[in-house]
N, C-alpha and C positions, 0 to 999 in steps of 0.2 A: 380328571377323576379325583385327584388328590386335593380336596378342598378342606376348609376348616370351619368349625362352628364358631360363629361370632361370639357366643356366650362364653366360650372357653379361652378367648384371647387374654384372659387375666394372667396367663403364664408370662406375659410381658411385664407384669408387675411383680410385687414382692410378697403377695399373699397367696395362701393355699386355697384350693377350692373346697367349699363346705360340702358336707354330705347332702344337704338339701339342694345345693346348687348342682351337684353331680346328678342327683336323682331327677332334677328338672331337665337337665340336658338329656339324660337317658330316656325320660318320658317322651320328649320331643322326637328323639330318634325312633322310638318304638311306634309312635303314631305314624311317622312316615313309612316305616317298615310294614306296619299293619295295613295301611291303605294300599301300598304297592303289591303286597303279597295277596291281599284280598282280590284285587283286580286280576292278578295273574291266575289265581285259582279259578276265578269266575270265567275267564276268557280262554284259557289254554285249550280246553276241549272243544271250543267253538271256532277258534281261528287257527286251524292247522297250518295255514300258510305262514303265520307269524311265529307260532310257538313250537312247531315241530315239522318244519319243511324237510328236514333230512330223512324223514320217514318215507318220502316219495319223490321229492324234487331234486334228486341227485342220482348219479350212476349207481347201479345196484350194489356194487362192492362197498359203497360208502353208506348205504341205507341202514338205519337202525330200527330195531323193533319199536313200535309205538309204545309210549309209556302208559302205565295203568291210569285209569280215569280218577281214582281216588288219591287224595294227597299223601296218605300213608303208603299206599302202594307205589306211588312215584318215588318217595324217599327211599323205600326199601329196594326198588329197582336200581337206583343210583348206586347203592352200596353193593348190590349183587354183581353189577357189571364188572368183569375182570379187566386187568390191565391189557391183556393181549387183544381184547376186543376194541379197546380204546385206540391201541396202536393201529389196528387194521382199519377201523372206521374213520379215525380222526387224524392219524399221522403222529410222528414222533414229537413234533413241536407241542401239540396239545397234550400229549401224554406227559412230557417232561414238565410242562407248566403245572399240570395238576399234581405231578409228583413233587414239585417244589413246594406247593402249598401243603402237601401231605408231609413233606420233610420238616417243614416248620412246626407242624403239630407234633411230630416225633421229637422235636427238640424241646418245645415249650411245655408239653404235658408232663414229662418227668421233672423238668425244672420247677414247674409250679407245685408238683407233688412234694418235692424235697425242700425248695427254698422258702416257700411261703410259710409252712409250719414252723420253720426255724427262725427266719429273720423277722417276721411280723411280730411275734412276741418279744424278741430281743429289742426291736425298735420301739415298741409301744410300752411295754412294762417298765415302769420306773423312768419313763421318758420325760422330756421337757414339757409336753402338753398332752392332754387327753380330750381336747375340745373338738368335738365333731359337729358342733352347732354352727348355725349361720353366723358369719362375721357380723358382729353388732357393734355399732359405734356408741351405743348407750351403755355398754358394759364398763363397770368400774374396776374390774379385775385386770391386773397387768397381763399384757400379751406375752406369750412365750416366743422366743426367737432362737434361731440357730447361731452358729459362729459367724455367719455373714449378715446377721441382723434381719433375716427373712422371717416373717411371721409364720409360726407353725400352727396350723389349724386344719380341720377337716381331714382329708386323706393324707396330708403331710405327716400326721401323727404316726403313720405306718411306715414311714420312709427313713432314710439314712439320717437326716438331720435331727431327728427327735431323740437320739441317744445323747444322754448328758455327758459332759466332759469327764466327770469322774468315773464313768463307765466305759472308758476308752478301750478297755481290754475286750469288750464285746466285738470290736471290729475285727478280731481274729476270725470270728465266724464268717464275717463278710469276705475276708481274704480267702479262706478255705473254699467257700462256696463259689467265689469268683474263679478260682483255679479249676474247680470241678466243672464249672460252666464252659470254660475254655477247652478243657480236655474233652468234654462231652460233644461240643459243637465240632471240634476238629475230628473226632472219631466218626461222627455222623457224616461229615463231608467226605472223609476218606471212603467210607462205605458207599456213599452216593456216587462218587466218581467211578468206583469199580462197577457199580450197577449200570451207570451211564455207558461206560465203555462196552460192557457185555451186551446191553440192549442194542446199542448202535451197531456193533459188529454183527450181531444176529440179523439186524434189519438190512445192513449193507450186503450180506452174503446170502440172502434169500434168493431163490431162483427167479422170482418175479422181478426183484430189483436188478439183478445182474443182467436181465434181458434188456434193460433200458439203456438208451444211448448215454444218459447222464452218468451211469456207473462206470463207463470206460472212456469218457471224454475228458481231456485236460485243456484248459485255456492257458496258453503260453504267451507271455508278454515280453517286451524288450528284446525281440529277435533282431540280431544284426543284419545288415543289408545282404551280406553275401550268403547268409543262411535263409534268406526270405524267398524260398521256392519250395515247391512240393517235393521235388527230387532230393533237395538237400535235407529237408526235414525228415523224409522217409529214411534216408540213409543214416541220419543221426539217431532217430528214436527206434529203429528196428533192432537195436541191441537188447531191448527188453523182451521178455518171453511172449511169444505169440505174434509178434509183429504188429503192423498197423492196419487198420481197416479203412479209415478215411482221414483226409487232411483238408481243412477248410481255411484258406487264407482270407483275412479280412481286408476290406477296402474302406476308405474314408467316404462314406455315402451320406455325409451330413447334408449336402446340398439336396440330394434326393429325398432324404427324410423330411427336410423343411417343406418341400413341395407336397409330400404326402400329408403332413399335418395340416397344411393350408387347405388341401383338397378335402380332408375330413371335415374341417370347419365349414367350408362352403357347401359341401354335401348336406350336412345337418341343417344348415340355414335354408337351403333350397327345399329340402324335404318338408320342413316345417311350413315354409311359405306356400308350397303347393297344397299341402293339407289344409292350411287355413283358407286358401282361396276356394277349395272344393266345399268345405264346411260352410263358408260364408254364403256361397251360392245356394246350397241346400237349405240353409235357414231362410233365405229370401223366398225360396220356392214354397216352404211350409207356411210362411207368413202370407204369401199370395193365395195359397190354397185355403187357408183359414178365412181370409177376407172374401174370396169367391163363394165359399160355402155359406158364409154369413149373409151375403147378398142373395144367394139362392134361397135360403130359408126365409129371408124377409119377403122375397117375391112369392114364395109358395105358402107363406104364413104358417110354417111348420115350427115345431119346437126345436130348441137346440139340443144336441146330444147330451145324455146323462153322463155322470161320472163313470159308471160301469161301462157304458158304450165307448167312452174315450179310452178306458183301460184295455178293453177288448181290441180296439183298433191298434193301440200301441203294441199289444202282444203279437198281433198279426204282423205288424211291420218289423218287430224285433225278430220274429221267427223267420221272416223272409231274409233279413240281414244275416242271421246265423246260417241259414241254408246257403246263402251266397258265399259266405266265408268258408263254410265247411267244404263246399265243392272244390274250392281252390282254383276256380276258373278266373280268367281275366286276360288282360292284354299286356304284352311285354315287348320291349324294344331295346336293342343294344346289348343283348345277352351274347357274350362270346363263348359260352359254354366252357368257361375256364374254372368253374367251381368243382373241385374233385369231390365226389360223393362216395366212392368206394375204392377198393384196392387197385382195380385195373385202370381207373382214372389216374390214380397216382403213378402207376407204372408207366403209363403212356407219357405223362409229363416228364418223367425222368429219362425215359428212352429217347424222347425228342431232344432233351437237353444234351444227352450224351452222343447224339448223332447217329443213333441206330435206325431211325425211321427214314426210309426213302420215299414213302408215300405221304401225301398231304395229311396233316394231323392238326389237331387244335393247337393254337398258339399257347406258348408257355408264358402266360401273363402272371403266373403265381407260383408260389411254392407252398410248402406247409412245414410246420415245425412240430405238430403234434398230430399224429395220424392214427386213425383206427378204422375199423370196418364201417361201411356206410349202410344205408338202407335203401338201396336202389339209387335211381337217378331222378333229379328234378323233383317236381311237386309230388308226383304219384309215388315216388320212392321214399319220400320224406316221412310221411305218416301213413299208418295203415290200421290203426286201432281206434280206441277211444271214441265211440259214438253212442248216441242215445243216453247221454249222461242225465241223471235225474234232474227234475226241475228245481230241487232244493238248493242246487249250487250254481248252475249255469244260467238260470233265468235272471240272476242278479249280476249284471255286468260289472258292478263295482267289486264284487268278491273275487273276480278273476282278472280284474284289470284289463278288460276288453277281450279276453280270450273266450272263444266259443268252442263248441264241440267239433270234433273232426270226423268227417265221414270218409268211409273207404273210397278210394278213387273209382271213377267210373270204369266199368269194364271188369270190376271185381278185384278183390285183393286175395291173393293166394298165400295161404299160410304154409310156409315151408315145413318139410318134415324135419324131425330132430336131427337127422344125419346130414342135412344140408349145411353147407358153410355159407355164412353171410358175407365173408370177405374171402376173396380168392384171386389168384392170378389167372389171367386168361389162358385158356387152352388154345392149342393150334387150330382146333375146329371151330372155335368161337368166332362169330362174325366180327369184323373190325368196327370200331366206333365211327360214326359218320364224321366226315371232315366239316369244318365250318369256315366262315369267312376270316376267322382269326388265324388261318394257317400260314399267314405271311411271315410269321416270326421265323427268322433264319436260324439255322443250326449254329451252335457255338463252335468255333474252331477249337482245335486241340489246345492251342495256347491259352485261349480263354477258359477252356475247361480246367486247365491247370491253375489258372489264376483264381477262379471262383470255387474250385474244389469239387466240381461235379465229376471230372474224370477220376478224381481221387477215390471215388466210390467203387471203382472197378478193381477187383483183385487181379491186376495184370502185370505186376512187377516182375521183371526178369530175374534170372539167377535162381539161387536155391531158396529164396525167401518164400514163405507161404502166407497168404492173406486170408486163410480160412477163418471164419468167425467162430465164436463159441456156439452160435446157433447151428452152424453147419456141422461143426464137430459132433454135436449131440445127435444130429440126424445122420446116423452112420450109414443109412441105406443109400443116401444120395451123394455123400461127400467122401472122397477117399482121403484117408489120413496121410499127410505129408510132413516132412521135417521142417520145422521152423529154423531160421538161421539169420545171420547178420550179413549184410552186403557191404562191400567196400569199393571205393573208387579205383579205377584202373590207373596205374602210374607207369608211364613209358620211360621216364628218366628218373632213376633213383636219386640223382643228385638234388632233385627238387625237394626231397624229404629233409634236407639239411639246410641250416642257415649258415651260409659261408660268408655273409657280409661282415666285414671287420668294422668294428666301431672305432671312431676317432677318439683321441685322448680326452676330448671334452664331452663326448656323448655318453655321459654316465647313465643315462636312462635306458640304454640299449644293453641287452645281454651279450655275453662273450660269444664270439664266432665258434662254429663247430657244433652247436646244439641242433636240436630238431626244429624244423620250421613249424609255424602255427598250423593247427588243423585246417584242412581245406574241405569244404562240403562237396558232396557228390554233385557232378554236373556243373561245377563252378569254374569259370575261367577268369583269370585276374583282370582281363581287359574288358570284361562285360559286366554290366549290372544285370540283375535278374531279369530274364525275358528280353535281353538284348537292348535295354534302354539304360543309358548312363546319364545321370543328371549333370548339368553344368555346375561349375564351382560356385557361381553366384546363387543358383537355386539351392545348392546344398547348404551354403552358409545361411541362406534365408530361412531354412527349416529349423535352424537352431536359435533364431532370434525370436523371443516371445512376442506374440501378437502380430507377427509379420506374415503369418500363414504358412502353409506348406506348399505342396505341389499344386500347380495351376491345372484346372480342369479344361480339357479341350472343348471349345465352343461347338455347338451343334445347331444347325439350321433346321428348325421344325417346320413342317408343312402346316397349312391352315387346318384348324380343327373343326370348323363349322362353315356352313355355306352362306355366303353373303354377309354384308354388314348390317342389314336390316334384321334385327332380332325381335322386334315387337310386332304384335298382331295388329296390323293396321287395316286389314281387309274387311273387318267387321263381321267375319264369319265364325269367330271363335265362340264356342258354346258358353263360356263364362260371361261373355258380354250380354247375354240374354238376362242375366240375373244380378250382375255386380257392375257398378260403375267403375270406370278406369281409375278414378281418383281414390277408390276404396281398396285398390289392390295393395298387397303388402309392400312396404318400402323401407329403406334404411339409408343411412348416410355413410359415405365412404371415408375412410381414414386418409389423411393427407400424406402419411409416411408409412413405410412398410413396417417399421418397428413399433407403431402405435398399438397398444394392447387392445385386444378385441372387445374387452368388457367396458372400455372407455366410451361413453355415449358421444355421438356426433352433435355438433352445435350448428344451429342455423347461421347462414351467411358465412360459415367457415368450412363446413364439410358438405360436399356435393351430395344431393339427394337423388337416389336412383330407385328404379323398380327392382325389388329383390329377386323376383323370378327371372326376369330377363337378364339381369347382371350376373346372377349366380349360374344361370344356364350357360352363359358364354364362358365364364371363368372355369366352370367344371369341365366343359368340353376341352378347353385348352390344357388344363392341368392333367386330365386323363390321358390325352394324347402325348404330352411331354413326358409324363411319368413312364408310360409304356415304351416310348422310344428310349428313354434313359435305361430302363430295365433291360432292353435288348442290347445295350452297349455298355456293359459294366467295366470294360477295359479302359474307359475314359477316366475312371476314378483311381486315384493313387492307392497303392498298397499301404496298409498300416503294419506296424511292427508287432503283430500278434497273430495267433492262429489257434484254431481248435483242432486238436489231434485226438482221434479216436483209436483206441487200441482194441485188439481182439480179446485180450484178457483183462479182467478187472485188476488183478494184481499188478499188471504192467503199468496201468495208469497211476496206481498209488506209488509204485516204485519210481516212476518218472518224476512225481512231485517231491519225493524225498531225496532224490539224487542231485549231485552237483552236475549240471548239464553242460555249462559253458566254461571255458578256461579263463574268461575275463569276468571279474566281479560285476554283479548286477545285470549281466546279460542273460537273456532267456529266463527272466524272473520278474515278478512272481509267477508261480504256476498254481492253478486252482483245479481241483477235481470235484466231482459230483455237481456238475452244472447242468441244470435242466434247460433245454432250448427256450422254454417259455419264461425262464428267469433271467435271461440275458438282457441287460440294459443297453440296447444298441446305440442310443444317443451318446454314450460315454466310450464306446469302443474306438472312436477316432481321436481321443485325447492323447496328446504326446506326453512324454515322461516329464518334461518341465512344466507342462500345464497341470498335471496331477500334483506335482510337488507344490506348485504355487497355490493351487486351489486348496490343498490340504492345509497349508499355512494360513490362508485366509479364513477357512472354516474354523480352525482351532482358535484363532484370534476372536472371531465372532462369538463362538460358544463361550469362551472365557469372559468376553464382555457381557454376554447375556447373564452368566452366572453372577457376575459382580454387580451389574447395573440393574438387574431385575429386582434387586432388594429394595429399591426405592419405591416402585409401585406396590410391592408386597407390604412394605412397612406402612405405606399410606393406608392400605386396606385395614391393617391392624390398628392404626391410630384412630380410625373412625369409631371403633367400639369404645374407646376411652373418651367419653364425652366430657368428663370433668377436666381431663388434661387438655382437650381441645379448647374448652372455654377459657382455661387459664392462659393458653398460648394465644388464642384469638379472642380478645374480650368482646368483640362485636357479636359473638355467638351467645352472649349472656342472656339474651331474651328466651333461649330455650329452657332455662332453669327457673324463670320467673313464674310461668304458668304451669301448675301441676299436670294438667291434661296434656299440654304440649310436651312437657318433659317425659311423660310416659310414652307418648307416641314416638318421640325422638329416640328414647331408649330402645323401644321395640325395633325401630328401623336400624339403629346402630347394631343390634344383635343379629340381623339378617343380612344387611347390605355387605359387610366385609366378606362373608362367605360367598356371596354371589360374585362380587368383584374378583375375589381370589380365584374362584373356579374359572371365570372367564379368562383371567390372565394365564392360568396354568393350562387351559385348553389350547391357547395359541402356541405354547412352547413346542409340543410334539409336531405340530404342523410346520413350524419354522425349521425344526431340526431334521425333519424328513426331507425338506427341500435342501438343507445344507449337506446332508449325506449324499444326495444325488449330485449336487454341485461339486462335491469333493472328488467325484470321479469313480464311484463304485461301479464295477463292471457287471455285477449281478445283484438281484434283489436281496440275496442272502447277505452279501457284503454291506449293502445299504442298511439292512435291518440291524446288523451287528454294530455299525457305526452309531445308529440312533440309540441303541441300547446303552452304549458307553456314554454318549453325550447326555442323554436324558437322566440316567441315574446320577451322574455328577451334579446335574442341575437340581434334581429333587432333593438329594441329600443336603446340599448346601442351603437351598432356599426354604424347603419345607421343614428341615430339621435344625440345621446349625443357626440360621438367621433367627428363627423363632425362639430357639432355646437360649442363645447367647445374647439376644436383644441388642445386637450390634450389627452394623453393616459390614459387608465383606471388606470394604476398604479399611475400616477401622480395625478389623480383626487382622488383616494382612499387615497393616502398619505395626500393630503391637507385636506380632510374631516376628517380623523382620528385625525390629529393634531389640527384642529379647525373646529368642526362640524358647527358652525355658518357661515363658509365661503361658504357654499353651495349656499346661497341666493346671495351673492356677485358674486360668480363665474357665476351663471346663468344670473344674471343681466348684467354682463359685456360682456358675450360672445354671448348670444342668439340673441339679436337684429341684430348684424352684420351678423349672419349666415342665417337670414331669406331669403336673396336673393338666396342662394343656393337651397333652397327648392321650390322656385317658379319654376325654370326650372326643378327641380327633379320631382315635381308632374305633371307638364304639359307633360313632356316626358313620364312618366308612363301612364298618362291618354290616350295619343294618341298612343304610340307604343304598350302598353300592351293590350289595348282594341282591336285594329286592329289585333294584333298578335293572340289574342284569337279567333277571328272570322276566321282568315285565316287558322288556324290549320296547322302551318308550320311543327310541329313534325309529325302529321299524314300523311301529304303529303310526307315528306321525307321517313317515314317508309313504306308507301304503294308503292311508285314508285321507290324507290332506295334501301333501306335496304332489304325489303322483296324479291326483285328480285335477289339480290346478295346472300343472306344468306338462304332464304327459298327454300331448295331443295327437302324436303320430303313432302309427302301429308299431314302429320300431322301438319307440320309447316304452310303450306298454309291454312289448315282448321282453325288453331288457329288464324292466322292473320285475316282471313276473318270474324270470328265470335266474335272476341274480340274488344269491343268498348273502347274508351278512358275513363279513370276514373279520379277521383280527390282525392288527398291525403289531406284531410281537415286539418290535423295537421300542415302541412307546407303551406297551401294555405290561411287559415283564418288570421294568424298573419300579413301577408303582408299588408292586407287592414286595420287591426286594427292599425298598425303602421302609415299608412296614416292618419287615424282619429286622432291619438294622436298628430302628428305633426301639423295638422291643428288647433286643439284645443289649443296647446301651443301658437301659434302665432295669435290666433283669435283676441286678443286685442292689442298685441304688434305691429303686422303688419296686419291691418284689411283686406287688399285686398287678403290675402291668402284664405279667405272664397270663393272667386270667383274661385280660382284654385281647391279648394276642391269640389265645386259644379260640375265643369267640369269633374274632375277626377272620382267622384263617379257616375255621370250620365252615362258617356261613359262605365265605367266598369260594371255598372248595366245592360246596354243594351247588352253588349258583353257576359256577364256571363249568362244572362237569355236565350239568344239564345243557348249558349253552353249547358246549363242544359236541355233545352227542346228538342233539336234536335241532340245533339252530344254525350254528356257524359252519361254513364250508371254506376250507383253506385250499386254494388251488396250487399253492407252492409250499413245499415243506423243506425247511433248512436241514432236516435230519437231526434236530435237537441240539445244534451247536450253541444255542443261547444258554443252555442249562449250566455248563461249566463256568461260563462267565458270571452268571447269576450267583452261583455259589461263591466264586471269588469276590464278587462285589459284597456279599454278605459278610465277609471277613472285616469289612469296614466297620460294621457295628461292634465287632469284638475289639478292634483297635481303639475305637473311641471310648468304649467301656473301660478298657485297661488304662488308657491315658487319664480318663476322668478319675478313676480310683487311685491312680498314682498321686494326682493332685489332692484328692480328698484325704489320703493318708498323710501326705506331707503337711497339710495345714491343720490337721487335727491336733488339738491340745488337751492336756489333762486339766484337772481342777486348778493347778497352779500356774497355768499358762505356758507350760513347757510342751514342745512337740513330742508327742508320745507314740506316734505310729510310723516312725521312720523305717523300722524293719519291714513292716508290711509293704511300704512304698518300694523298698529295694527289691523285695520279692516280686512285686508286680512288674517292676522294670525288667527283671530277668524273664518273667512269663511273657511279657510283650515281645522281647527279642526272640524268644523261643517260638512264639506264634508266627512271627515273620519268617523265621528260618523254616518252620514247618510248611507254611504256605509255599515258599520258594521251592522246597524239595518236592512238595506234592505236585506242583505244576511241572517241574523238571521231569518227574517220573511219569506222570500221566499225560503230559502235554502232547507228545508225538502221537498218542492214540486218540486224542480228541477228534481228529479228522481222518486219520489214515488207518488202513487195515494192516495187521501183521501178516507175515507170510504163512504162519501156522494155520490160518483159517482157509487157505486156498484148497488144500486137498479135501477138507470136509465140504467145502462149498461145491466142488466138482461132483462129489458123490450126491449131494442134494440136487444138483443140476440134472444128473442122469436119472434120478428117481422122478424128478419133475417131468423130464422129457418123455419118459416111458408112460407116465400118466397122461400126458398130453396126446401122445400118439394113440393111446388106447381110446381116449375120449373123442378124438377127431376122426377115428376110424382109419388111421394110417397103418394099422397092423391087422392081420387076419385073426380069425377066432382062435386057432391053435396057438399062435404066438402070444395072443392076449392072455390065454390061460397060463402059459408059462411065465409071463410077466406078472400075472396076478400073484403067483406063488412067491416070487422074489421081490415084489414091490415093497419098499420100505418108506417110512415117513421121512420127510425132509424138514418138517416144521421145527423152528427153534423153540427152546424152552419157554414155557409160559403157563397159562392157566389150563391148558388142555382144551380139546374141542368141546363146544357147547352142545346142548341137546339138538339145536337146530342143525348143527353140523352132522349129527348122526342121522338125521332124517332125510337130508336132501343133498343132491349133487347139482352143481351149477350147470345149466344148459345154455344154449344160445338164446340171447335176450330177444332177438327178433322172432325166431321161430316159435318161441313160447308165448308170445304176446297175442292175445285174442281180443276181438272187439268186445266192448263193454256193453252188457245188457242187464237191465234191472238192478241198477246200482243203488245202494242204500244212501241214507241222508248224509249231507256234508258234515264234517267234523268227526266222523267215526274213525276208528283207527285204520291206518294205511297198512296195506299188506306187507308182510315181511319180505325183504329183498332177497334175491338169490345170492348165494355165497360165491365168492371168487374162486378162481382156479387154485389159488393159494390154499384154500381150505379143502379143496377136493382131493388133493394129493395126500391127505393125512389118512392113508389106509382106506380111502373111500373110492379111489379111482377104479377099483376092480368091479364096482357095481355096474350093472348094465346101464348104458346111456338111455336106452329106451324106457326102462322102468323109472329112472330119475326124471326124464322129460314128462312121462305120463303123470307122475306124482305132482310135479310142479304145475302142469296144465290144470289138473283137477283143483289144486289148491288156489290157483289164480282165479278160477271161475267163482269160487266161493267168497274170496276175500276182497276182491277189487271193489272200489267205491269211487265216488266223484273226485275227491282230491287226488287219489292215485291215478285216475284216468288222465287228469291234467298233467301230472308228473310224467306219465308214460308218453303222452303225446308231445309234451314240450321238451323232455329231456331223456327219460330212461329208455325210450324205444329205439334209440339209434346209437347206443354206446357199447363198444367192445373194449376189452383190455388188451394190451400188447401181448400178454401171454396166451391169448386166444388165437393168435396168428401162427402160421407155420414158420419155420426158420427162413424159408425163401421170401415169404411175405414181409417178415420183419426186416430182412436185408433191404428190400425195396423201399420200405417206409423210412428208414433212418438215413438214407443216402443224402437227403438235403435238409436234415434236421437243423443244422447250424448255419444254413445259408442266411445271409443278412435279411432282416425283416423288411428292409426297403425293397429288396428284390422279390420278396414273396407277397407284397401288398397287391390285393386284387381290386379291380374296378368296383366301387360300391354301387348298390342299387338304390335308385330313388323309389322307395316303396310308399305309394300314395293310396288313399282309400278309393275303392270303386263306388260309384254312385249311379243312381237310376236316371240322372239327367244327362249322362254321357260326357260330363266335363272331364273326368279323369281319362277316359278313352281319347278324347280330343286332345288333351294335353300330351298324352303319349305320342299320338300321331304327329303333332306339331314339333315335339322334341326330336322325333326320328327324322323329320324333314330338316330340322335345323342342324343336327350333327349325328353322326354314327358313333360318336365316342361317349355317349351318355346311355347308361343302362337305366331304364325306368319301367316300372311294373306296378300293376294294381291287383295282382293275383292273390287270392286268399284274404281279401279285405272287404269291408262293407261299412255302411253307416246305419246306425240303428235309429229308432224313432226319435231319440233326443239328440241326433246328429253327433253321436259319439262314435269313434272309430272302433271297430271290432275286427279281430283277425282269427284265422283258423289254421295257420301254418307258421312256420318259421320264415324269416326274411329270405327272399330269393337268393341273396348272396351268402347265406349261411351254409357252411360246409360241415358235414358230419365228421370230417377228418380233422377238424380243429379241436377235438375234445380230448383226445388221449394225451397223456403226459409222457414224453420220451425222456 
């Protein structure tokens, strides 16, 4: 994103930019801005999927009101939207990013108001030069220069260097304003950190957030062996208030993860090959049909069909394909019914794991990390609305990427009453779910339960400890309050509590005898390793040697996954053989080695060529079988020295992270709180401590090398624009200057090519750093994002700012600084002022091109209308493209804007008019990014705004560089007699620099602990809000009778944190059940109209509105839905919104069921994927399913809900069969 305009690279020279040159650069930027903005305004009301998908294609709590159709209405709506709505709809990361841009405006608007009226006249009046004209080589007048012999012309006449030596006293004004700038920026940052802490604390203590598993779960690393058991960890951490709810020990499942990744690759390859074969046969059938019809017409001497007749025929075929996809019918084989669709599916999985089921039940081939209410079971329960969508949207297959309308299941779709619950736990009277062939999964033993953490989910600890959850405490009708307490191990011999071993005279490392023995965990015996397995000495030593590996995995003998060795169809009865030659079937070449990258093409005579379908079918069956066997035997894999520990109270989790847990340094550390199950990077959970340290050292070395060495290609891009210098350096380029026409063309290319090359180089940097952050060993996506933010800012500040402004490589700069550290001030003082002109054009180009590009969504347009049409051939690919919204990688996004702020601060006093460019830049970017966050981008993972304090701290870099540069400028400034005249100012700036560093240090020492953790003072208030929230939930869910509800209505209080207050929409409606309120769509208006306003979350319902009758709210919402729904919304409801519930919509018992396996390893939760192929009228897909079933029972293949249209394009009318509604919610 951070690129440079080739015309502005004159900053690398010694001349200022002329006013004409600046206007030219500005005009170019305005042209780009105008074109992109014009296209955005033209298309945004027509392409809702690209420019406002968050109005319908997200869960209801994240949906935003569609923006007004007029440009001015859109702009006003962006200003009217409050901060609280941004937090609710977009999350804290988006809010604090927008707040950072707003903070920069708060900083630079007053600065520009004060500094420019004072310093610009001081610099210009009576200055060295007043030349705003174009630099002319024909001028006979002497050129004005500053103390460093840099030519002063154009905008340089308004900068520091234009003050004459005899007017050196004017620099006192620069000093005073520089000190005021430092004070103002430091004051704003102090206020912003206070606001950050308040907003984050409010967010952490909302009742909705406290219900989530992430609010009470801590990742503990570096656990010693003797503490590596559930009993030991429970006994250790139960000292914190409320006790523990769950303990999940982690295992090294790297081997299993590798198998799953390979299976996913083969599954995708096989699905594409099967689809290609079916489409190939269909195309051959159409060709044959056309040929036969042509011969028939020739024989009957009839005319060929007209264009309108052809179109009518296509419409009929497309209608038939849509109907077939809508009905959701088809053939399926290999379905183990292990995809949970609702709460009782999930409960059965967990009960089976815990050994509570004595009757046959479906096998536990999966777990789930993000669970919410489902929408029934199977195909019929997946969708039940969205039909009869108008022709303006769905008759165009391209506009919906293959999605067609969805018809109510046969047999009728019953819309539940408003009082029905969509997610519930089975009652005793409910019939049991039918058993399946997958019932062969054995129950886990008690020991295995403890290893994997499933038994840890049951509150069955003996003694006086209570494992009652917050959810159960709030539900006072069903849970009896009991006293929480701490458990201790039983000691039979009190002598064991003392260390009576006497140290010999040379054993100085041992403590004196008579002291207390080291703490012993509960359930630990000195002669036993956890779970009764003690490793041999050789294996123990091997684990400490890098690259020697850890514990060995016990081998398993797998049974055969398919029947017979003959996998190819040799009997000649296959349906595809009627249309496609065997030689035309999809093929590929096998890699000779396992480590060969998949993207590397195979070579003839080197790599073996195989039939893709036959080979992949065989491998997929084998991997499915092996993975499922491995999932049934997790005890084979060694334990890792980490665990997820879930407390009953949020405050306990935060206390555990801030306490000293272990008596030995670096043990049971680090500890991380606020971990979402979906944010865990399971690939890195198996890394040992030495591996993390080694990887960190490697990554830091690589990043430092990138910062240093990347200057060479960047400098090369800058040198391209200096054609005269290139010709002097390389005489063979002299032919470019001989012909005027060639010279003009070369000059034009030299003005554009550097910017393109620099943009390409800088585009690669965040990609590399994202990889390095993962390689470093980050355990969560949040840690990975924070690492990228640190690395990328350092890179941008050095490469985009220092290298360009100092016109030297990093090596030369470092060499000079090491030889003479005091030369830093002189270097900055000599080089920075002349480089300011470069950043004028740089910032204005970024402001105009980046902001309009963000609004235009060029990447989304190219992906939707070009890439997806070319590469999305399968139903799954089209489904994914249609339901996946753009996201933001904050680690590489934030530093770009932080770098802008630093550059503007550096030049705020040296070249005051840069504040104007900073204001324009941050204003346009704030508008563009606010629109994007509200209407386009969807962020599945929120870090809770932890990047904001680091961004503010990184912005201090701009202050330091400004202070150091001013120190150098003051020191080198001379009066008319050549005497250094500004030494007092330099000394004052040195003191200011030291005070700034001390201030930042004290600021972080004071606020640092609260950047992530909650203070205890919030706990009582949070409990009160929890109680109010639970009363509102009980009232809404009908868990209290009418008399009790009335009494609750009188005492119900709001729990909402401070903000902008409820909106008008909050006053009008209360959120109801999303499923029961959804009605089939009839008579929908044209596409592109505004999508209906989404229902508000339970969070907003409790703001004094819970006392309203649920029936009235439901009736209101039903009436409004009938009026407002239209085509795009119908797609959103069918694809996404129709089956999403929030965790706060569940009862406490349901929540307890759903969080039990939230942090089980993803490798143990991986489900058998479905080969989702298109259904055709030739019977080829049905035949392929039959042959796959005969080949192996370990492959799930289906053509349900798919079809081929008249142009042999895949259309679909449902989600993939292996899609689980329970995978939506974030715990």
